[in-house]
N, C-alpha and C positions, 0 to 999 in steps of 0.2 A: 532537577531529580533525573534520571536517566533510568529506561528500561530494557533490558535484552529478553527479547524472546529465543531461546536457544531450542533448535530445533534439528541440529546439525548432527545429533542421533540415531533420536526415531521419529522425526518427522513430527506432522502437524496436522490434529483434525478439529474438527468443529469443536467436538466435545472434551478432546486434552485441553483446548484453549480456556474452554469455560470450567474446566473441573481444578484448572492451575489458576486462575486468578481466583474463586473461592479457596484456593487453598493458600493464598498469598494476604487475604485477608477480604475477599469481597462478601458483603452481607449476605450470606445463605437464604435467609429466610426471605429476600427479598426479591431474588432472582427466581425463589420455587413461588411465590406467590404471584409474579409476575407470568410466570409459564404456565399455571394454571388458568390466570384469569385468558388469555388469548386464545382457551380449550377449545371454543366452537367459532371461531375465525377461518376455519379451513374445513370445508365443508368434507364427511366421510371421515374426520377424524376425530377420537376421542383420547384423552390424555388418562391414564389410569394412576401412572405412578412418577411423582417426579421428585428424587431425593438426590444426597449424594452423600458418600462415605469412602472410608478409609480402604487401601487396600495396599499389599508390597509386591512391587513390579520387579525382579530379581535383585533382591534387596534395597528397593529405594521407598521408603512408605510415601503411597500418594494419595489423591484424592481422586474418586471417581465418581461418574455422573449416573445415575441407575435412571430410566427412562424407560416404562411401560407404556404404549400406544397402542392402542388399535385400529386399526387401519382397515377401511371398506374400499380403498384404490391403491394400487401399485402403478398408476401413470397419472401424473397431472400436467397440467401446461405451468410452465414458467411463469406464466402471467398470475398466476393463481398464488403459487408460492409468493411472490411480488406484493401482491394488494394485501395477502394475509400479514407480509410483516410491515408494510405503509400503516397498514389500519393499527393492527399492535402498539407500533411506536407512537401514534396519536395517543391511544387511548390508556396507556400507561403510562405518558408524561415524560418520555426520555427527553434530554435536554438536544437542542437544536444539534449539536456536534453527534451525538450517540443518534440521533435520527438519520443524517446522514452518512454515517458509517454504516447504520445495518441498511439502508437504499443500494448503498455503492456496491456492497456487498454480495447482497442476492443479484447487483445486476451485472458486477462480475461474472459470475453465474452462469447468467442467461444467455451476456454475450459469447461466450466461451463455446456454449452448444449453439448459438444462431452461428457462428462464424463456422464451426468444425460441419454442420449439417448443411450450409449452407440455405438457412430458412430464415424468416422475416421471425425479431423478436417474441411478435405476440403466437409465431407458430409453433415454437419451440415448447418440447414436452420432455419431462423429468421421468426418469425411471429411478435410480439409485437414491436420489435426492428429492423426489416427491413427495416424501413421508414430512410428518410434522417434526420430527426428529431436525431439519435443518430449519426450521422456525426458532425451533426452541435455542438451537446453537446460536443462532444470527440474534436473535432477541437476547436472550440470555446473556449473552459475550455483550452485548450492547450495556445491558443492566450493570452488569459486575464492571466492566470499565467505568461506566457514568459513577458510578458509588465510589470505586477507588479513585475518581479524578487524576487518570490515568490521560485521557485525552490531550492534557495541556501539557504534557512530559514528552521527552523526547524519548522516540521508540526505536531500535536497535534488531534489527534481524542477525542472526546466523546464517550462515550458507544452510538449504535446506535438506536432506535428505528424504529422498521421493522412493526408495527403493529400488528394485529389478524385478526379472523374470518377466513373465505374463496372466495376464488377469480374463478371467471369465467375467462379462458381464453382460448388458441388456441386446449388445450387439453385436456380441461374440465375443471371440477370443481377439485379444488386442497385447502389445508389449507394454510393458510397465517402464514410464509414467506413461498413463493415457492421456489421451491428446485433450483433454480438457484441463489435464494440469499442464502441461506445456501455455496452452492458449493464454489463460488465466496469469501464468508468469510473464509470458512474451511480452516484450516493454514495460517488465517493470527492472528495479533494482537487484531486485531479490535472485542469489545464486543457487542453483541445485545442486545435489551429486548423489551419485545411486545408494551410498548408505551401506547397512549392512545384513540385508534380509532381501531375497529372492520376491519382495511381498509389497503390497502397496503398503508403504509407510505414512504418504502424505495424501489427504481427500480434496476432493475439488471444492468442499465447505471451506477446509483450514486453509487451503491454497489462497481462497477469494478473501478471506476474514484477514488473512497476514498479508495480503498487497495493500488489503484499504486500510491498515493499521502502521505497518513500519514506515519509518523515514530514509531510513536508510538502512543494505546489507555491508556486514562488517566478518570481515573472517576471524576477529580477534576483539576481544573485550577492552570495551574503552576504558581509559581508568579511570575508577570510581571506587568508592567506599558502600560496600555492599550492607544493606539494611534491613532486606526482606527478600523470602525465596521464598517460589511456589511449585508443586510439581503435581503436572494432571496426568491421571493414566489414560491411556487406551486399553482398549476390548481386549486385541491379540496380545498373546505371550512369545517372546523370542526368546530362543537362545544366544547367548551372549551379551546380551543388552538388556537395559530397562525400556521397555515401553512407555516411556513418560517425556512429558513436554516442560520444558524448564525456564521460568521467567523469576530474571532478579532484578529487583528494585534496587538500585542506590543514589550513592551522592556524588557527583560529577567533581572532579579533585584539581580539576585545571578551568581557569576562564577560557580559554580558548581551545577549538582543536587542530592540530596538525595533522596535512597530507600531503601527498606528492604529486604534482600534475604534471605532464609534458607539457612545453612550449615552442607550438612550430612558426616559422617564419621565413617569409620570402618578401622579398622586392620585384612590383610589376610596375612596367614603365610604358606600356601598348597597349590598355587597354581603357576602356571609356567609363564613366562614373553607375553607367546602369548595369555593366559587365561586373563591377565591384560591388553594386546592392544585393544583385543577385549572387553572386557567391556567398555574404555575407550569409543571406538566408539559407541556402541550401548546408552550408557550416555550420549551422546553428540548429538544422534539422536533424544534420547528423553525428549531432552528440557532441559539437561542442561546447563548452563553457562560458566563453565568451571571445568575441572577435573586434578587435583594435585595428583600426585600419588611419597611419598617420603620414603625413608628406613629408619629403624627405630629398636631399641631394646625393646623387653616386657621382661615379666617378665622370670628367668631360664633362661637369655643370647638369648633368640630365636630373631632372625631376621624376620622384619615384614614388611609388607609394608603399609603404611599408606595411603588409599583411601580419598582425599577431594574434596566435590561435592559441587557448586555454584549452587544455583538455584531459582526459583519464589516459591511460594504456592502451585501453582496451578501443579507443576510437580513433587512434593515430592513424591507420593505413587508411580507414572511410575517409581519413579529412585530408591525408594527402593526397589521394586520387580524385580528392575535389579540388582540390587549390589545383592539381595539376591540367586537370580536365575542363576544368573552368578560366583559368586564367593563361594557359600556355606556359607558366614560367617551366623552366628549365632545371629547378632546383628548391628543394626545400630544409631548412635548418632546424634541428631538434635539439632540444634540451631538456633536462628534468628539473625542478624548483621544489625547493620545499615550501610550505606557506603554513600560513596560521589563520584559522577561518573564525569569527564568531560563529557558535553553536545557533543554530538555528532548525526550524521544522517548518514544515508544508502542511497546513491543515487547511481544511473545505470550511466555510461560514457560509450558513445559509440567509441571505438580507431579501426584502423587500422597498423594491426603488420602483414608485409610481405604481403601486397596488399591484405589482406585479414582482412573484419568485423568483428568486437565482439563487446559484451555488456558487461562489468564486473560492480561488484560490488564495492561501494567504502564507507569504513567508513570514514567520513571526522570531525575533531574536529576544534570547531572555539575559536577564542578569539577575541572579542569585533568587533563582523561579521566578524574577519578575518580570512580567513581558513590557519591554523599553521600546522597541521600534517596530513596526509591521509593514509591509509590500502587499500590496494586492498586485496579482499577477496580470501583466499588461493585458493576453489575451482576453481573460474573463471581461476585463476593462471593456474592450473592442464587441465584446460580445452583448453586454449592457446597454453601448454606447447603441451602437445598431439597432437590438431590439426594440430601443425607445425612440429612436432617432434624435438622440441627443449625443452635445460635442462628449468627445472624451473627456476633456475637461471637468465637465459636469458629471459626468457618470462617474468620474474617481474621488469629486467633492462629495457626490450623494453615496456611494459605497465605503467610503472609508469613516464617514461618519455611522453608516451602520456597524462596521466592524468595530469601532470604537465601544461600542455600548455594548455588542456580544462580549467582547473581550473585556468588559470595565474599564476600560483605557478613560483618562480627565482628554 
């Protein structure tokens, strides 16, 4: 199955995502009960009402979150919100994948504020995101995603509308999108666009949830048979469009995914192996999908190395600059190539190795919704290997055994 989070018109917020998940079929009682059960975990907050109701936004019927909270504090350290979420994740019995999702979502918020204000993570203060609202959005969405078993599906985001104009918030007037939104999306694959309103369409909480949920971003829906649709309403009303987040669940109609990549090639015959090794590292860090170096013979019997780089169009200029500056090559060939790839998703899996907890990223490939293959990200294996002072080979074997158990593989 495949899930499309369609935020290209009205953007995304935490309550819109949670409401859309309820609308598409998540157990409403489970989410509400889970929300009430964490009411005492954040000092100074008291949940008075959690409910979901039907509403109509510009002709579209959708589900809306009703949340009444009594707040005694309007500013908290981000770490307080994080501790509340981590405690709630354990107490209500979320799956390991849901726990990782909740934890990484609040970390994205805190890290963005830390980066913007130049403060250590432990000192970051939340203003707009300091309420129990943030906890309910993150924990509620985690419960709903768990209930729908969406963590094991391929999740695609459309480009995200962020709005425009200016915003007044705790630090004064800023242009929209605010710095927190840009920082959260920075480094992700999510594409943003202004949208149709001079207002905030995407919130920091919504952005944090999305970057930790979507596996990739696409301007177009994949080939799919539509099975169900969820509509989650925001609180604002706009002229000209429905303030609604749309989630579409479908069945993929093809075994392979098709995309187009760029292939860069150049011959280099006067640099050392050390230079080539460094160049490969820099190409990968600048966006190359893969780099291959093979030996060849050119004119006059000269030995040469053929460097071949696979990349997206957006990375071409940076990679050409890297090739020229690092190797001194005087020319780079470029061509487009269509390719078919086995559908895969990147998931985070918590593991315990030698009584120490880690979170590793795994690429998994499916066939008819059954996990057939997985590969642990090498950088995470290196991290575990270094932390435990064991060989890469031993670390990989131990991690793979744990992952197989978590994914229920034989």
